[in-house]
N, C-alpha and C positions, 0 to 999 in steps of 0.2 A: 771632287765631289764624291769620293769614296768614303765609306765608313767602315774601317777595318776592325774596330773594336767590337767583338762579338758579345751578344747578350745571352746569358744562360739563366733560365728560370725553371723552377719545377712546375709540373702541371697545376698544382694548387696555387702557386704564385700567379700563373697566367689566368687561371679561373677568377682570381680576385680582381684583376685589372681589365679583363675583356668581357664583353657581353657574351651571352650564351651562343649567339649566332657567330660572332667573331671567333670564339673558341672552337666551335664546330667546324668552321671552314679553315681557319688559319692554323690551328693546332692538330685537328683530326683529319685534315686534307679532304674535306667535303667540298661540294660545289653548290653555290646558291642557284636557285632557279633562274633561267634566262628571263630577261626583260623585267626583272624585279629590283635590281640593284640601283642605288642612287646615282651612279656614274655612267650607266650604259649609254645614255643619250645626252650626257652633259657636254656642253660646248664652251664652258668657261675656261679661261686661261689660268695656268698655274702649274705647279709641280705636284705630281702624285707621289705620296709617301706611304711607307708601310704603316698600316693602322696599328700595328703592335709596337713598333719601336721608333718610327719616324724616319727611317732610312729613305733617302731620295731614290725613287725608282724610275719614274717616267715623266717626261715633259708633255704637256697638253699639245704641243706642236706636232708630236708624233702619233697622236690619237687619230683614229679613223673609224668610219662606220663600216662594220663588217657584216651586219645583218644577223649576227649570232645571238644578240641579247646580252652580251657582256662587253665591258670596255675592251677595246683592242688598240694596240700600239704596234708600230713597226720597229721600234728599238728602245732599249732602256737608256736612261741618262748615262749610265756607266755600267758596262758589262761586269765590272768587279763588284757591283752591288747585288748581283743576281747569282743564284746557285742553280745549276741545272742537274736534274736526276732523271734516269730512265724510269718510266712508269708503264708497267705492263698490266695494269688492273683492268677489269671489265673486258678482257679479251682483246684489248687494243694495245698498240705500241706507240707511246707518246713520250714527249719530253716535259717533265714537270718543272715549273718555275717557282723557286722559293726565294725569300729574302735572305741574303747572305749574312746579314748582321744578326738576325734572331731566329732564322729557320722557318718563318711563317710561310705556309702554303699560299701562293698567289694565284696560280692557274697553270696554264700550259702554253707552249710555243709550238706553232705549226709553220710549215714552209709554203703557205698559200696566201701570203700577205702582199701588199703593194711594193712598188719601188720606193726607196732605193735598196731595201734589204730583202724583199720577198718574204719577210717574216710577219707572223701575226701572233703577238703576245695576247692571249685570251685570258683576261684577269678578272677575278671576282671583285666586285665593287666593295664588298665588306672587308677585303684585304687592304683597301686603299683609303687614304685621307687626302683630300685636295687642299693644298696650300695655295690659295688664290693669289695671283700676282697683283700688286698695286698698279693702278693705271691712272693716267691723267685723263679726265673727262672734259668735255667742253662746258664746264660750269665756271662761273666767275664769282668772286667775292668783290663787292663794290664797297669801298670805304670812302666816306666823305670827311675830309678834314675841315672841321668847323672854323678854323682860323683863316684859311685862305680859299676855302670852297673848291679845292682841287679834289679830283676823284682819282683814286688809285685802283688798279685791278690786280688780281692774283688768281692763280689756279688752285683748285681744290682737288685733292687726291681722293679717289673712291667716292665721288659725289654721285648720288643717284636721284 
């Protein structure tokens, strides 16, 4: 699940394909306000990908409620998809988390998370795109065969 082929674009190229908010956070290393992102309280199953390049970053199974207002995960899908950098901005010493494939700023990682890693990847929602997993629901298709009046049943995927 690693994506080793790096993406290199100019700032102008990124500006053409990203929204102004995505560009501000992902390329200029800004932070979205807490409790405003679309994924901070999302409970849906799936894989969180980089919103800039589609690199697989986090599985929803590792997401937890941290109370910070940003999506939090205790581990990435694959550490090789993440790039870590020292960040000493704003008078703090932190570890910045970036997408290794395209260099997008994702957020920061802290050592106050839950077991099994004790890590908290605090990630901007705007840096992510959720690829929802298909699931089988308890819905049925009922087909009636007019020739012999037998009824057959089948499952429907993503039935709501």
